[in-house]
C-alpha positions, 0 to 999 in steps of 0.5 A: 500499500502506498504511504499516502493511502495509509490511514490512521483510523479510530473505532469508537463504541460503547460495549465490547460485547455482541455483534458490534464488537465482532464487527469492529474487531473484524474490521480493525483486523482487516484494516491493519492487514491492509496497512492502516494504523487502527485504534479503539476506544470503548466502555470499561464497565461492560464485559468480563473475562471473555471480552478482555481476552478478545481485546488482548487477542486484537491488540497486535493489530492495534498500532494506535492501541486501545483505551477503555473509559466508563461509558454508561448506556444512558446519558449521564454526567460522567459522559463529560469526564469520559468525553474529555479523556477520549478527546485528549487520547484521540487528539494525540493520535492525529487520526484521519478517520473516526468510525463510530459505532452505535448510538453512544459511540456515535455521540462521542466520536462525532463530537470529538471529530468535530472538535478536532477538525478545527486543527486538521481534516478528520472524516466522521463515519457513523454506523448505527448498528440498530442502536437507537433505531429500535425505539418507538418514534412515538415514545418520549425516549424515541422522540429524544433519541431521534432528535439527537440523531437528526442533529448529529447529522451536522457532524457526520461525513457518512453514515454506514448501514449494515442492512437495507432494512436499517437504512429504510428504518433510519429514513422512516424514523429520522428522515432522509439523511442530509449527509453521504449514506452507504449500505455496507453489509457485514462480512465473514472470514473464509475460515468461518465457512468450515462446518462445525460438527456437534459435540457429544454434549450437544443439545437440540437447541442452541441460543447465542446472544445477550440475555435481554428482552429484545432477543426474545429469549422468553419466547424461546423458552415458551416455545420449548415448553410448547414443543412438549404440549404440541408435539410431544417432544422434550427438547433440550437447549443450551443458552450462551451469552451476556447475563444482562437479565439471566435471573429473569429467564432462569426463573421463567424456565423453572416456571415453565417446568423446563429448567432441567432441560435448559442450561445457561452459559457465560459467553464463548466463541461462536464456533465453540458454542455451535458445537453445543447444539444441533440447530441455532435459534435466533428468536429476536424481536428486533435486529439489524444485521445479526452476526450470529445468523451469518456465522451459523449459516456459514458453519453449516448449522440448521437455523430457525430465526424470526422475520425481523430487521436484516435477517431476510436479507441474509436468507435471500430467497429462502426468507419465507422460512422465517417465523413471526417475532413474538409468536411462541407457537409458530416458533415451536412448530418451526423447531419441530419441523427442523428437529423431526427431519435432520436430513432435510435440515442439513440440506437446507442448511447447505443451500443457505450457506451456498447463497451466503458465501459470495455475498457476505465476506470480510474482504468486500466489506473492508474494501467498500468501507475504505472506498467510502473513507477515500471519497470522504477524505477527498471531499467528494460531493454526494447528494444528500441521503443518496445510498450506495448499495454494496453486497447485493 
């Protein structure tokens, strides 16, 4: 790579967990491999040993290092102190690009980038990753966050949406963007397209994600109970993820009489978790472009998922297989169909992977994002709200 095309890129986001962190880690590693200097800024209060290990693994790729500051999920007076520290740190690195992820990262990064632009040109990129877009526009919280999103377009050089669904949701809830906008889908590494075989301790069902209402875990537990009453199947499950509301779901499993067939686990690498199940279930009420769906399909796993967010874009011509969110009966029936015919489930899994592979890969994602950086650094004009569509 020519010296003049090398960039200093800072990724700023709140929680080093879940799909957003996975996206940042993959993108940062790919950018470092491409010759750029990369650093990250994220929250110090979220995550545990698993996340610490993930950041440590990423560190060799981070020439600009990693700094963790207290960044609360909600607006807090402590944000002022964290912002000041982040501004000082990022300013000392003299970045070319500040790439913000999620609502809180978007506020921090765009404010810092705007202040630093007084001294040198810095491109401010914002990827919502769902974030505040999940709010109801009629709610007080929704009205507040959408007003902030609209205001902060003034401090944004480009929006990056990870799905066409997210781009359309932004238009519907916030308005046509008044800055450059692009749809650049998440991508996977080549090694993730290797089939994962079930381990000896594998159970019928596997869930991976944060234990919170948005992920539909209550619907999944209800569906497992209904498998017994509707189909006579005593299904077993492993649930793996961040324990945000773990006691609530443990209590629900006991109330439904399925606690002996459901085991909860702390976070672990996705491919390690995949070996614990014979199928993956994504019962979410809302999503943008969930990595777990991409990863499960790439690993050759049978999968049942809800028809929300960008998941239909991942399933492509097989989107009709998706089930309505929040419908425990429909979810139970879909689980039964998959468990009852393993051969058909395996054929369907292969067909999904064949469709996915050429469309969702990390090389395309990194190249498209770098092209967007270059356009913004050159100051090329783009019609307000015009979307560049990638990975179609």
